[in-house]
BABATOR-916781 format. One line per 5 residues: number of its first residue (from 1); their letters; for each residue x, y, z of C-alpha. Coordinates in steps of 0.02 Angstrom, whole numbers. Example, Ala and Ser with C-alpha at 12.3 -4.5 7.8 and 13.67 -1.06 7.14 Angstrom:
<atoms>
1> AS> 615/-225/390 | 684/-53/357
</atoms>
This chain:
<atoms>
1> MYTVH> -63/1217/571 | -43/1040/557 | 41/911/469 | -58/758/410 | 65/599/388
6> ATVKL> -20/496/240 | 40/342/179 | 107/328/-3 | -58/263/-72 | -145/415/5
11> LKRVK> -14/529/-35 | -32/470/-221 | -221/491/-223 | -225/658/-154 | -77/714/-282
16> QQPSE> 34/784/-148 | 212/783/-125 | 276/757/59 | 361/892/143 | 440/924/308
21> RVEPT> 337/915/459 | 292/1060/561 | 253/1087/750 | 79/1090/760 | -26/1220/830
26> TALGN> -190/1121/857 | -219/1038/1034 | -253/866/946 | -82/877/847 | -41/796/699
31> WYANT> -134/656/606 | -101/503/508 | -200/473/366 | -243/322/251 | -378/253/136
36> VPWRP> -506/127/173 | -546/2/37 | -730/31/39 | -867/87/-92 | -901/228/-80
41> QTAVL> -717/292/-60 | -671/305/122 | -523/396/231 | -470/364/400 | -366/491/497
46> VAETT> -299/464/681 | -229/591/795 | -33/560/850 | -59/606/1024 | -230/544/1078
51> LLPVF> -269/406/923 | -443/482/907 | -503/393/744 | -592/510/619 | -691/422/469
56> MPLAR> -726/533/310 | -787/517/141 | -626/516/15 | -714/584/-133 | -665/733/-191
61> AATML> -485/678/-137 | -417/838/-167 | -526/940/-63 | -516/801/85 | -408/916/223
66> ERFPD> -515/1074/174 | -662/959/233 | -582/877/376 | -594/1002/513 | -789/986/497
71> QLASV> -797/791/506 | -676/811/650 | -789/942/754 | -936/821/721 | -837/682/801
76> LQRLG> -793/809/943 | -957/872/964 | -1023/680/981 | -893/648/1114 | -953/789/1216
81> APGAF> -813/919/1171 | -854/1117/1230 | -900/1219/1081 | -758/1332/1128 | -635/1189/1119
86> IDDER> -705/1143/934 | -682/1309/877 | -521/1326/932 | -459/1173/853 | -553/1227/692
91> AAMVE> -472/1376/688 | -307/1308/709 | -322/1196/558 | -330/1302/414 | -166/1271/353
96> HRWAK> -87/1092/341 | 59/1013/262 | 73/832/190 | 217/706/245 | 261/534/244
101> TANRS> 220/416/392 | 350/412/527 | 273/321/673 | 230/137/652 | 138/140/811
106> VLGVM> 10/245/748 | 9/164/589 | -29/-3/688 | -159/84/775 | -234/146/613
111> NEFVF> -237/-19/533 | -327/-100/692 | -456/34/683 | -492/2/493 | -507/-195/542
116> LADHY> -632/-155/679 | -732/-43/572 | -741/-176/442 | -829/-295/569 | -927/-142/630
121> RWYHQ> -1004/-150/456 | -1024/-332/444 | -1096/-345/620 | -1230/-195/580 | -1254/-257/408
126> TPQPD> -1228/-101/339 | -1107/-52/182 | -1127/122/215 | -1116/160/406 | -1129/336/489
131> LVELS> -947/377/470 | -957/502/622 | -1048/366/740 | -901/240/677 | -784/359/730
136> VQLSR> -860/380/909 | -883/191/924 | -708/152/887 | -639/298/999 | -691/189/1158
141> TPCSP> -576/51/1102 | -425/20/1210 | -269/54/1137 | -99/-14/1193 | 5/130/1174
146> LYGTH> -120/230/1292 | -119/90/1423 | -2/186/1525 | -116/352/1536 | -301/345/1467
151> TSPDR> -317/170/1395 | -430/226/1259 | -436/394/1130 | -598/471/1187 | -558/465/1364
156> AVSAL> -376/545/1295 | -461/674/1215 | -572/707/1373 | -403/735/1468 | -335/844/1342
161> IAEKR> -479/947/1345 | -484/955/1541 | -297/1002/1528 | -325/1130/1410 | -453/1213/1533
166> M> -325/1236/1665
</atoms>
């Protein structure tokens, strides 16, 4: 089980009422989510602890969180995560809750990822980038909340996986 802290705009889009935050049973913890103003409609989710970004199609918004574990698995595979870790994470993501955003630092990082993603699209001259590749590229971005530890989300995920193996 995990909580998705969504912006008000996304909560309205998916037609969900926020509930109370739950302690996550997933290794990556709870997530923050927002819409991305692109065509086709896109969403970005950022892990609260590692700041790992995951971009995914928003369309059929009602099923977004049912599709999210598959998109996350694709990103983790591209980052070189072991299959056992990915399977455990997917199994723990069966249940979820929606909540309001609560951490302005994570919101700021999420907004920065959207800004960088816009520049990625402009630089590569593609209106519809490969969202898994985009997520992997942005996971290498240094993030100030991670400066004291792993510097970037991809390194934070690698450290989390190494910690889980022990």
